[in-house]
DRENDO-1510 file (C-alpha; in Angstrom, 1 decimal, always signed):
<recs>
REC; n; res; u; v; w
REC; 1; MET; -30.2; +15.8; -30.2 .
REC; 2; ARG; -29.3; +15.9; -27.1 .
REC; 3; ARG; -33.0; +18.2; -26.0 .
REC; 4; ASN; -34.9; +15.0; -27.4 .
REC; 5; ARG; -32.4; +12.3; -25.4 .
REC; 6; LEU; -33.9; +14.4; -22.5 .
REC; 7; ARG; -37.4; +14.9; -23.4 .
REC; 8; ASN; -37.6; +10.8; -24.0 .
REC; 9; GLY; -35.8; +10.1; -20.9 .
REC; 10; LEU; -38.0; +12.3; -18.6 .
REC; 11; LEU; -41.1; +10.7; -20.6 .
REC; 12; VAL; -39.9; +7.5; -19.7 .
REC; 13; LEU; -40.0; +8.4; -16.3 .
REC; 14; ALA; -43.0; +9.8; -16.1 .
REC; 15; VAL; -44.5; +6.4; -17.3 .
REC; 16; VAL; -42.5; +4.1; -14.9 .
REC; 17; VAL; -43.9; +6.3; -12.4 .
REC; 18; ALA; -47.1; +6.5; -13.4 .
REC; 19; LEU; -47.1; +2.7; -13.7 .
REC; 20; ILE; -45.1; +2.5; -10.0 .
REC; 21; ALA; -48.3; +4.6; -8.7 .
REC; 22; ILE; -50.9; +2.8; -10.2 .
REC; 23; ALA; -49.8; -0.6; -8.8 .
REC; 24; ILE; -49.6; +1.0; -5.4 .
REC; 25; LEU; -53.2; +2.9; -6.1 .
REC; 26; LEU; -54.3; -1.2; -7.0 .
REC; 27; GLY; -53.0; -2.8; -3.5 .
REC; 28; LEU; -49.9; -4.8; -5.8 .
REC; 29; PHE; -47.7; -4.1; -3.1 .
REC; 30; ARG; -50.2; -5.3; -0.2 .
REC; 31; PRO; -49.9; -9.2; -0.3 .
REC; 32; SER; -52.4; -10.8; +2.0 .
REC; 33; THR; -50.2; -11.7; +5.4 .
REC; 34; VAL; -52.8; -14.2; +6.9 .
REC; 35; ALA; -51.9; -17.4; +8.2 .
REC; 36; PRO; -52.4; -20.2; +6.3 .
REC; 37; GLY; -55.4; -22.9; +7.0 .
REC; 38; VAL; -57.9; -20.2; +7.9 .
REC; 39; GLU; -59.8; -20.5; +4.8 .
REC; 40; GLN; -61.3; -23.0; +6.5 .
REC; 41; PRO; -64.5; -22.3; +9.0 .
REC; 42; LEU; -64.2; -22.9; +12.2 .
REC; 43; THR; -66.5; -26.0; +13.8 .
REC; 44; GLU; -69.0; -25.0; +16.6 .
REC; 45; ALA; -67.1; -27.4; +18.9 .
REC; 46; GLN; -63.8; -25.2; +18.1 .
REC; 47; ILE; -66.0; -21.8; +18.6 .
REC; 48; GLN; -67.3; -22.4; +22.0 .
REC; 49; GLU; -64.0; -23.7; +23.0 .
REC; 50; LEU; -62.7; -20.3; +22.0 .
REC; 51; LEU; -64.8; -17.9; +23.7 .
REC; 52; PRO; -63.5; -17.5; +27.0 .
REC; 53; ARG; -60.2; -16.5; +25.2 .
REC; 54; GLY; -61.8; -14.4; +22.7 .
REC; 55; ARG; -63.4; -12.6; +25.3 .
REC; 56; GLU; -60.7; -11.6; +26.9 .
REC; 57; LEU; -58.5; -10.5; +24.4 .
REC; 58; ALA; -61.8; -8.1; +23.1 .
REC; 59; LEU; -61.5; -6.6; +26.6 .
REC; 60; ALA; -57.9; -6.0; +26.0 .
REC; 61; GLY; -58.5; -4.5; +22.3 .
REC; 62; ASN; -61.4; -2.3; +23.5 .
REC; 63; CYS; -63.8; -3.5; +20.8 .
REC; 64; MET; -66.9; -2.5; +22.3 .
REC; 65; GLY; -65.8; +0.6; +23.7 .
REC; 66; CYS; -64.3; +1.9; +20.8 .
REC; 67; HIS; -67.3; +0.4; +18.7 .
REC; 68; SER; -70.3; +1.2; +21.3 .
REC; 69; LEU; -72.1; +4.5; +21.8 .
REC; 70; PRO; -72.8; +5.3; +25.8 .
REC; 71; ASP; -76.4; +5.3; +25.9 .
REC; 72; GLY; -76.3; +3.2; +22.5 .
REC; 73; PRO; -76.3; -0.4; +21.3 .
REC; 74; ARG; -73.3; -2.9; +22.3 .
REC; 75; GLY; -70.9; -3.1; +19.0 .
REC; 76; ALA; -73.2; -1.0; +17.3 .
REC; 77; GLY; -70.9; +1.6; +16.6 .
REC; 78; GLY; -71.4; +5.1; +15.6 .
REC; 79; VAL; -68.4; +6.8; +18.2 .
REC; 80; PRO; -66.6; +10.2; +16.3 .
REC; 81; ILE; -63.0; +10.0; +15.5 .
REC; 82; GLY; -61.9; +13.3; +15.1 .
REC; 83; THR; -59.3; +14.0; +12.2 .
REC; 84; PRO; -57.8; +16.8; +10.8 .
REC; 85; PHE; -59.2; +15.6; +7.4 .
REC; 86; GLY; -62.9; +15.1; +8.5 .
REC; 87; THR; -64.8; +13.1; +11.2 .
REC; 88; LEU; -64.3; +9.0; +11.1 .
REC; 89; TYR; -67.5; +6.8; +12.7 .
REC; 90; SER; -66.7; +3.3; +14.3 .
REC; 91; THR; -69.2; +0.8; +12.5 .
REC; 92; ASN; -71.0; -1.9; +13.4 .
REC; 93; ILE; -69.1; -4.6; +14.3 .
REC; 94; THR; -72.0; -7.5; +15.7 .
REC; 95; PRO; -72.7; -10.3; +14.0 .
REC; 96; ASP; -76.0; -8.3; +11.6 .
REC; 97; LYS; -75.8; -9.3; +8.5 .
REC; 98; THR; -77.0; -6.2; +6.8 .
REC; 99; PHE; -75.2; -3.6; +8.7 .
REC; 100; GLY; -72.7; -5.4; +11.1 .
REC; 101; ILE; -69.9; -8.5; +9.8 .
REC; 102; GLY; -72.1; -11.2; +10.2 .
REC; 103; LYS; -71.3; -12.0; +6.5 .
REC; 104; TYR; -67.6; -11.8; +7.4 .
REC; 105; THR; -65.7; -15.6; +7.2 .
REC; 106; ARG; -62.7; -16.5; +9.2 .
REC; 107; GLU; -60.9; -15.6; +6.2 .
REC; 108; ASP; -61.9; -12.0; +6.4 .
REC; 109; PHE; -61.6; -11.5; +9.6 .
REC; 110; HIS; -57.9; -12.2; +9.8 .
REC; 111; ARG; -57.9; -10.3; +6.8 .
REC; 112; VAL; -58.9; -7.4; +8.7 .
REC; 113; LEU; -57.2; -7.5; +11.7 .
REC; 114; ARG; -53.2; -8.6; +10.1 .
REC; 115; ASP; -54.0; -6.4; +6.7 .
REC; 116; GLY; -56.2; -3.5; +7.5 .
REC; 117; ILE; -58.5; -5.1; +4.3 .
REC; 118; ALA; -62.0; -5.8; +4.7 .
REC; 119; PRO; -64.0; -7.8; +2.1 .
REC; 120; GLY; -64.1; -6.5; -1.5 .
REC; 121; ASN; -60.5; -5.5; -1.1 .
REC; 122; ARG; -61.8; -2.6; +0.2 .
REC; 123; ASN; -59.4; -0.4; +2.6 .
REC; 124; LEU; -59.8; +0.6; +6.3 .
REC; 125; TYR; -58.7; +3.6; +7.6 .
REC; 126; PRO; -56.4; +4.0; +10.3 .
REC; 127; GLY; -59.0; +4.4; +12.9 .
REC; 128; MET; -59.3; +0.8; +12.7 .
REC; 129; PRO; -56.4; +0.2; +14.8 .
REC; 130; PHE; -54.6; -2.2; +12.4 .
REC; 131; VAL; -51.1; -1.4; +12.3 .
REC; 132; PHE; -51.2; -2.6; +15.7 .
REC; 133; THR; -53.9; -5.5; +15.7 .
REC; 134; HIS; -51.3; -6.9; +12.9 .
REC; 135; ILE; -49.3; -8.9; +15.1 .
REC; 136; THR; -51.6; -10.6; +16.9 .
REC; 137; ARG; -51.7; -14.5; +16.3 .
REC; 138; PRO; -53.6; -16.4; +14.1 .
REC; 139; GLU; -54.8; -18.6; +17.1 .
REC; 140; ASP; -56.0; -15.4; +18.8 .
REC; 141; ILE; -57.8; -13.7; +16.2 .
REC; 142; ASP; -59.6; -17.2; +15.7 .
REC; 143; ALA; -61.0; -16.4; +19.5 .
REC; 144; LEU; -61.8; -13.0; +18.7 .
REC; 145; TYR; -63.5; -14.2; +15.8 .
REC; 146; ALA; -65.5; -17.0; +17.6 .
REC; 147; TYR; -66.6; -14.1; +20.3 .
REC; 148; ILE; -67.6; -10.9; +18.2 .
REC; 149; MET; -69.5; -13.5; +15.7 .
REC; 150; ASN; -71.7; -14.7; +19.2 .
REC; 151; VAL; -72.8; -11.1; +20.7 .
REC; 152; PRO; -76.0; -10.3; +19.7 .
REC; 153; PRO; -76.4; -8.8; +16.4 .
REC; 154; ILE; -77.5; -5.1; +16.2 .
REC; 155; ALA; -79.5; -3.8; +13.3 .
REC; 156; GLU; -77.9; -0.2; +13.1 .
REC; 157; PRO; -76.7; +1.5; +9.9 .
REC; 158; ASN; -73.7; +3.1; +10.1 .
REC; 159; VAL; -73.2; +6.7; +10.0 .
REC; 160; ALA; -71.4; +8.4; +7.4 .
REC; 161; ASN; -67.8; +9.5; +7.7 .
REC; 162; THR; -67.3; +13.5; +6.7 .
REC; 163; GLY; -65.1; +15.6; +5.4 .
REC; 164; VAL; -62.6; +13.9; +2.6 .
REC; 165; PHE; -63.6; +10.3; +4.4 .
REC; 166; ARG; -67.2; +11.2; +2.1 .
REC; 167; LEU; -64.9; +10.9; -0.9 .
REC; 168; PRO; -63.9; +7.4; -2.6 .
REC; 169; VAL; -60.3; +7.8; -1.2 .
REC; 170; ARG; -60.1; +3.9; +0.4 .
REC; 171; PRO; -57.8; +2.9; -2.7 .
REC; 172; PHE; -55.5; +5.7; -1.9 .
REC; 173; MET; -55.0; +4.3; +1.9 .
REC; 174; ASN; -52.6; +2.0; +0.0 .
REC; 175; PHE; -49.9; +4.8; -0.4 .
REC; 176; TRP; -50.4; +5.5; +3.3 .
REC; 177; ALA; -49.9; +2.0; +3.8 .
REC; 178; LEU; -46.7; +1.8; +2.5 .
REC; 179; ILE; -45.4; +4.7; +4.3 .
REC; 180; ASN; -47.1; +4.1; +7.8 .
REC; 181; PHE; -47.7; +0.5; +8.1 .
REC; 182; PRO; -44.4; -1.4; +8.8 .
REC; 183; ASP; -44.5; -5.1; +9.3 .
REC; 184; ARG; -44.2; -5.7; +12.8 .
REC; 185; GLN; -43.7; -8.7; +15.0 .
REC; 186; PRO; -44.9; -9.3; +18.3 .
REC; 187; PRO; -42.1; -7.7; +21.2 .
REC; 188; ALA; -39.3; -10.0; +21.9 .
REC; 189; ARG; -36.2; -9.6; +24.9 .
REC; 190; GLU; -33.6; -12.1; +25.7 .
REC; 191; GLY; -34.4; -13.3; +29.2 .
REC; 192; ALA; -37.9; -11.4; +29.5 .
REC; 193; SER; -40.1; -13.0; +31.8 .
REC; 194; GLU; -43.7; -14.4; +31.0 .
REC; 195; GLN; -45.4; -11.7; +32.2 .
REC; 196; TRP; -43.2; -9.2; +30.2 .
REC; 197; LEU; -44.0; -10.7; +27.1 .
REC; 198; ARG; -48.2; -10.8; +27.9 .
REC; 199; GLY; -47.9; -7.7; +28.6 .
REC; 200; ALA; -45.7; -6.0; +25.7 .
REC; 201; TYR; -48.1; -8.8; +23.2 .
REC; 202; LEU; -51.1; -7.0; +24.5 .
REC; 203; VAL; -49.7; -3.1; +25.2 .
REC; 204; GLU; -48.3; -3.1; +21.7 .
REC; 205; GLY; -51.0; -5.4; +19.7 .
REC; 206; LEU; -54.6; -5.4; +20.5 .
REC; 207; GLY; -54.1; -3.5; +23.2 .
REC; 208; HIS; -53.1; -0.8; +20.9 .
REC; 209; CYS; -52.1; +1.7; +23.8 .
REC; 210; GLY; -50.3; +4.0; +21.0 .
REC; 211; ALA; -52.5; +4.9; +18.9 .
REC; 212; CYS; -53.2; +7.3; +21.6 .
REC; 213; HIS; -50.1; +7.4; +23.7 .
REC; 214; THR; -47.4; +7.9; +20.4 .
REC; 215; PRO; -47.7; +10.9; +18.6 .
REC; 216; ARG; -48.5; +10.8; +15.1 .
REC; 217; ASN; -46.7; +12.0; +12.1 .
REC; 218; VAL; -48.0; +15.0; +9.3 .
REC; 219; THR; -49.6; +11.9; +7.6 .
REC; 220; MET; -51.1; +10.5; +10.7 .
REC; 221; GLY; -48.9; +7.6; +10.4 .
REC; 222; VAL; -47.9; +6.2; +13.8 .
REC; 223; SER; -44.7; +7.5; +14.9 .
REC; 224; PHE; -43.0; +4.2; +16.4 .
REC; 225; SER; -39.7; +5.5; +17.0 .
REC; 226; ARG; -41.3; +7.8; +19.6 .
REC; 227; SER; -43.2; +4.9; +21.4 .
REC; 228; LEU; -45.8; +6.0; +24.2 .
REC; 229; GLU; -44.4; +9.5; +24.5 .
REC; 230; GLY; -47.6; +11.1; +24.4 .
REC; 231; GLY; -47.8; +14.8; +23.3 .
REC; 232; ASP; -51.1; +14.3; +20.7 .
REC; 233; VAL; -54.1; +16.5; +21.3 .
REC; 234; VAL; -57.6; +13.5; +21.7 .
REC; 235; ASP; -60.9; +15.2; +22.2 .
REC; 236; GLY; -59.5; +18.5; +23.2 .
REC; 237; LEU; -57.2; +17.3; +25.9 .
REC; 238; VAL; -53.2; +16.3; +25.8 .
REC; 239; VAL; -52.2; +12.5; +25.6 .
REC; 240; PRO; -49.9; +12.3; +28.7 .
REC; 241; SER; -47.0; +10.2; +28.1 .
REC; 242; ILE; -46.8; +6.6; +29.6 .
REC; 243; THR; -43.5; +5.5; +28.7 .
REC; 244; ALA; -41.3; +3.5; +32.2 .
REC; 245; HIS; -39.3; +7.0; +32.9 .
REC; 246; THR; -42.4; +9.1; +32.8 .
REC; 247; LEU; -44.4; +6.9; +35.1 .
REC; 248; ALA; -42.3; +6.3; +37.5 .
REC; 249; THR; -41.3; +10.1; +37.4 .
REC; 250; ARG; -45.1; +10.4; +38.3 .
REC; 251; GLY; -44.8; +7.6; +41.4 .
REC; 252; PHE; -46.3; +4.9; +39.6 .
REC; 253; THR; -45.4; +1.2; +40.6 .
REC; 254; PRO; -46.7; -1.7; +38.9 .
REC; 255; SER; -49.1; -2.3; +41.5 .
REC; 256; SER; -50.3; +1.3; +41.7 .
REC; 257; LEU; -50.4; +1.2; +37.6 .
REC; 258; SER; -52.4; -2.0; +38.3 .
REC; 259; GLN; -54.6; -0.2; +40.5 .
REC; 260; TYR; -55.4; +2.2; +38.3 .
REC; 261; LEU; -55.8; +0.3; +35.4 .
REC; 262; GLY; -58.1; -2.3; +37.3 .
REC; 263; THR; -60.3; +0.3; +38.5 .
REC; 264; GLY; -59.4; +4.2; +37.3 .
REC; 265; VAL; -58.5; +5.1; +40.2 .
REC; 266; SER; -55.0; +5.9; +42.0 .
REC; 267; ASP; -53.2; +8.6; +43.8 .
REC; 268; GLN; -52.3; +9.9; +40.9 .
REC; 269; GLY; -55.5; +10.6; +39.8 .
REC; 270; THR; -59.0; +9.1; +38.3 .
REC; 271; ALA; -59.5; +8.3; +34.6 .
REC; 272; PHE; -61.0; +10.8; +32.6 .
REC; 273; GLY; -62.3; +11.5; +28.9 .
REC; 274; SER; -60.6; +8.9; +26.5 .
REC; 275; MET; -58.8; +7.0; +28.8 .
REC; 276; TYR; -62.1; +6.6; +31.0 .
REC; 277; THR; -63.9; +4.9; +28.7 .
REC; 278; VAL; -60.7; +2.5; +28.4 .
REC; 279; THR; -61.1; +1.6; +31.8 .
REC; 280; HIS; -64.7; +1.4; +32.6 .
REC; 281; PHE; -64.9; -1.0; +29.7 .
REC; 282; SER; -61.7; -2.6; +29.0 .
REC; 283; THR; -58.7; -3.0; +31.6 .
REC; 284; SER; -61.3; -2.9; +34.5 .
REC; 285; ALA; -63.1; -6.4; +33.7 .
REC; 286; MET; -59.9; -7.9; +32.4 .
REC; 287; GLN; -58.2; -10.8; +34.4 .
REC; 288; PRO; -55.8; -9.4; +36.9 .
REC; 289; ALA; -53.2; -11.2; +35.8 .
REC; 290; ASP; -53.3; -10.0; +31.9 .
REC; 291; VAL; -53.4; -6.3; +34.0 .
REC; 292; GLU; -50.7; -7.2; +35.6 .
REC; 293; ALA; -48.8; -8.3; +32.6 .
REC; 294; ILE; -49.6; -5.1; +31.0 .
REC; 295; ALA; -48.3; -2.5; +34.0 .
REC; 296; THR; -45.2; -4.9; +34.3 .
REC; 297; TYR; -44.5; -4.2; +30.9 .
REC; 298; LEU; -44.9; -0.1; +30.6 .
REC; 299; MET; -42.5; +0.1; +33.9 .
REC; 300; THR; -39.8; -2.0; +32.4 .
REC; 301; ASP; -37.6; +0.9; +30.6 .
REC; 302; ASN; -35.5; +0.0; +27.3 .
REC; 303; ASP; -32.7; -1.6; +29.4 .
REC; 304; GLY; -35.0; -3.9; +31.0 .
REC; 305; GLN; -35.0; -2.7; +34.2 .
REC; 306; LEU; -38.4; -2.3; +36.3 .
REC; 307; LEU; -38.2; +1.1; +37.1 .
REC; 308; THR; -39.3; +2.3; +40.7 .
REC; 309; PRO; -40.8; +5.3; +41.4 .
REC; 310; ALA; -39.7; +8.7; +42.3 .
REC; 311; LYS; -40.1; +10.7; +45.2 .
REC; 312; GLY; -43.5; +13.0; +45.0 .
REC; 313; PRO; -43.1; +16.7; +44.8 .
REC; 314; GLU; -42.2; +19.2; +46.4 .
REC; 315; PRO; -43.5; +22.3; +46.5 .
REC; 316; LEU; -41.8; +24.9; +44.4 .
REC; 317; PRO; -40.4; +28.4; +45.4 .
REC; 318; GLU; -42.3; +29.8; +42.9 .
REC; 319; ALA; -45.8; +28.7; +45.1 .
REC; 320; SER; -44.7; +31.4; +47.7 .
REC; 321; ASP; -43.8; +33.9; +44.8 .
REC; 322; PRO; -46.6; +36.7; +46.3 .
REC; 323; THR; -48.1; +36.9; +42.7 .
REC; 324; LEU; -49.7; +33.5; +42.9 .
REC; 325; GLN; -51.2; +34.0; +46.3 .
REC; 326; ILE; -54.7; +35.0; +45.0 .
REC; 327; GLY; -54.1; +31.8; +42.9 .
REC; 328; ARG; -53.8; +30.3; +46.7 .
REC; 329; LEU; -56.4; +31.8; +48.0 .
REC; 330; SER; -58.9; +30.6; +44.9 .
REC; 331; TYR; -58.1; +27.0; +45.7 .
REC; 332; MET; -58.9; +27.2; +49.4 .
REC; 333; SER; -62.0; +28.7; +48.3 .
REC; 334; ALA; -63.0; +26.8; +45.3 .
REC; 335; CYS; -61.4; +23.6; +45.6 .
REC; 336; ALA; -60.3; +22.7; +48.6 .
REC; 337; GLY; -63.5; +21.2; +50.7 .
REC; 338; CYS; -63.2; +18.9; +47.9 .
REC; 339; HIS; -59.7; +18.2; +47.1 .
REC; 340; GLY; -58.4; +19.0; +50.7 .
REC; 341; THR; -56.5; +21.4; +51.7 .
REC; 342; GLN; -53.1; +19.8; +51.2 .
REC; 343; GLY; -54.2; +18.7; +47.7 .
REC; 344; GLU; -55.1; +14.8; +49.1 .
REC; 345; GLY; -58.5; +14.3; +47.9 .
REC; 346; ILE; -61.3; +12.7; +49.3 .
REC; 347; PRO; -61.9; +9.2; +48.7 .
REC; 348; ASN; -65.1; +8.8; +46.6 .
REC; 349; VAL; -65.6; +12.5; +46.1 .
REC; 350; ALA; -62.6; +14.1; +44.7 .
REC; 351; PRO; -59.2; +12.8; +43.8 .
REC; 352; PRO; -55.9; +13.9; +44.9 .
REC; 353; MET; -54.6; +17.3; +43.3 .
REC; 354; ASN; -51.2; +16.7; +44.8 .
REC; 355; GLY; -49.2; +14.5; +42.2 .
REC; 356; ASN; -51.6; +14.4; +39.9 .
REC; 357; ILE; -50.9; +13.7; +36.6 .
REC; 358; ALA; -52.9; +16.8; +35.0 .
REC; 359; VAL; -51.0; +19.0; +37.2 .
REC; 360; LEU; -47.7; +17.4; +36.8 .
REC; 361; MET; -47.9; +17.5; +32.9 .
REC; 362; ASP; -46.0; +19.7; +30.8 .
REC; 363; SER; -48.8; +21.1; +29.2 .
REC; 364; PRO; -51.0; +22.8; +31.3 .
REC; 365; VAL; -54.1; +22.3; +28.7 .
REC; 366; ASN; -55.6; +19.0; +30.8 .
REC; 367; LEU; -55.6; +21.1; +34.1 .
REC; 368; LEU; -57.0; +23.8; +32.4 .
REC; 369; THR; -60.1; +21.9; +30.7 .
REC; 370; VAL; -61.0; +20.4; +33.9 .
REC; 371; ILE; -61.2; +23.6; +35.6 .
REC; 372; LEU; -63.1; +25.1; +33.3 .
REC; 373; GLN; -65.3; +21.9; +32.1 .
REC; 374; GLY; -65.7; +20.0; +34.8 .
REC; 375; ILE; -66.3; +17.1; +35.2 .
REC; 376; PRO; -69.3; +14.4; +35.5 .
REC; 377; THR; -70.1; +12.4; +38.2 .
REC; 378; GLN; -68.2; +9.1; +37.6 .
REC; 379; THR; -68.7; +5.5; +38.9 .
REC; 380; PHE; -65.6; +2.9; +38.6 .
REC; 381; ALA; -64.6; -0.5; +39.4 .
REC; 382; GLY; -65.5; -1.8; +43.3 .
REC; 383; ASN; -68.4; +0.2; +43.8 .
REC; 384; GLN; -66.0; +3.5; +43.6 .
REC; 385; ARG; -67.2; +7.0; +42.3 .
REC; 386; MET; -66.2; +10.5; +41.9 .
REC; 387; TYR; -68.8; +13.1; +42.7 .
REC; 388; ALA; -69.5; +16.1; +39.7 .
REC; 389; MET; -67.4; +18.9; +39.7 .
REC; 390; PRO; -68.7; +21.9; +38.4 .
REC; 391; GLY; -66.9; +24.0; +35.2 .
REC; 392; PHE; -65.7; +27.2; +36.3 .
REC; 393; ALA; -65.2; +29.3; +33.0 .
REC; 394; ASP; -68.8; +31.2; +33.9 .
REC; 395; ARG; -67.2; +31.4; +37.8 .
REC; 396; MET; -63.9; +32.9; +37.2 .
REC; 397; SER; -62.2; +35.1; +35.0 .
REC; 398; ALA; -59.0; +33.5; +32.7 .
REC; 399; GLU; -56.5; +35.5; +35.3 .
REC; 400; GLU; -58.0; +33.9; +37.9 .
REC; 401; VAL; -57.8; +30.3; +36.5 .
REC; 402; ALA; -54.4; +31.2; +35.5 .
REC; 403; GLY; -53.1; +32.5; +38.6 .
REC; 404; LEU; -55.4; +29.2; +40.2 .
REC; 405; ALA; -53.6; +26.7; +37.8 .
REC; 406; SER; -50.1; +28.0; +38.0 .
REC; 407; TRP; -50.0; +28.0; +42.1 .
REC; 408; MET; -51.5; +24.4; +41.9 .
REC; 409; ARG; -48.7; +23.3; +39.1 .
REC; 410; ALA; -46.1; +25.4; +41.5 .
REC; 411; GLN; -47.1; +23.6; +44.6 .
REC; 412; TRP; -48.2; +20.1; +43.5 .
REC; 413; GLY; -46.8; +19.4; +40.3 .
REC; 414; ARG; -43.0; +20.7; +39.3 .
REC; 415; GLN; -44.2; +23.1; +37.1 .
REC; 416; GLY; -42.6; +26.9; +38.0 .
REC; 417; LYS; -44.1; +28.2; +34.6 .
REC; 418; ALA; -46.7; +30.7; +35.1 .
REC; 419; ILE; -49.7; +30.1; +32.6 .
REC; 420; THR; -51.5; +33.1; +31.2 .
REC; 421; ALA; -54.8; +34.1; +31.2 .
REC; 422; GLU; -54.3; +34.0; +26.7 .
REC; 423; GLN; -53.2; +30.4; +27.4 .
REC; 424; VAL; -56.7; +29.9; +29.4 .
REC; 425; GLU; -58.6; +31.8; +27.1 .
REC; 426; SER; -57.5; +29.9; +23.9 .
REC; 427; ILE; -59.4; +26.8; +25.3 .
REC; 428; ALA; -62.1; +28.0; +27.2 .
REC; 429; PRO; -65.8; +27.5; +26.1 .
REC; 430; ALA; -67.5; +29.5; +23.8 .
REC; 431; LYS; -69.8; +32.1; +25.6 .
</recs>
């Protein structure tokens, strides 16, 4: 009798669990959060009035940077987003009615940004940062909709995703959303300035800075409790922390951070990798007031204090260690001609190494990657440029690269731990 009761109890439990799982799979726990009234189309007069604001918001969200290949049509998608489960490709967001979003209604567009759900109740993958755009105000979503629906339509087919994303797994995103999609609100703080509030709204929302700069958990959800702490790897580079404390430690002020975001160039180095796309297509084209608001928010700590920059790095005793002098000689012979004997850099030729973020970071991966692979010629706002840096993977041994990077980090980066040849070999391009 007792055994039958136990068996029946387990059966009931299994049925309940199965029903809950089916309910989640069907999206019954993901109600629409769009604002009332958006089922009514915008008038032509409203659209024209909203266009300037929509352009600024599209820049803040780097919409075209994420949805345009470097040499491809604007907004036509195709940019790869690597994940442990396969590669996602950004989609065509032009108003083309066949391959783009030309058939989206105003309400459809709100549902995408607010809930991550496309027409036909189709769950979007989190490559679309809807966990951030969720906090966007209805009037700003309208402005974005008006702007994007007025860019030139491009009849470019979308690129097929790879890996697990080729399978019919979109319904299972409802389980992911239940764990990783909190109902966030625009940040607020008592006594905060309008500038701070604007910066918070952009950084935590459309700007989706945390999509790269906040670590992700094992399910690839954003760990909001570790906001902006960095550490994940994107396109082979370690994402730096951009918390207020870290930025101040690396010598940034609101003014210099605004300069970096507005131009891609600063005393702490130049933008490269994915951040070059952000500064090139997004922040360098934004209104200065919005860039300054972002910098103010990022430089303000959790207590509401606008932090002041730390003193520049002093050479560590390890920089004078006899074992690192070969690294110093390598720098003087291979690097100093462009980056300066004191690591000061040369404007419009090469960035400084003294206090450079790649040199200051705890992880040596970014510095080693640049040394090994080089960086192409880059252009920046204000007619600035940096000339191409050759890669040294075929010019230096792993031991020489390790010695060079170890000396640079001890001399200009407050990092005394020596880099090993094995670390270099682990990221060196295959020969």
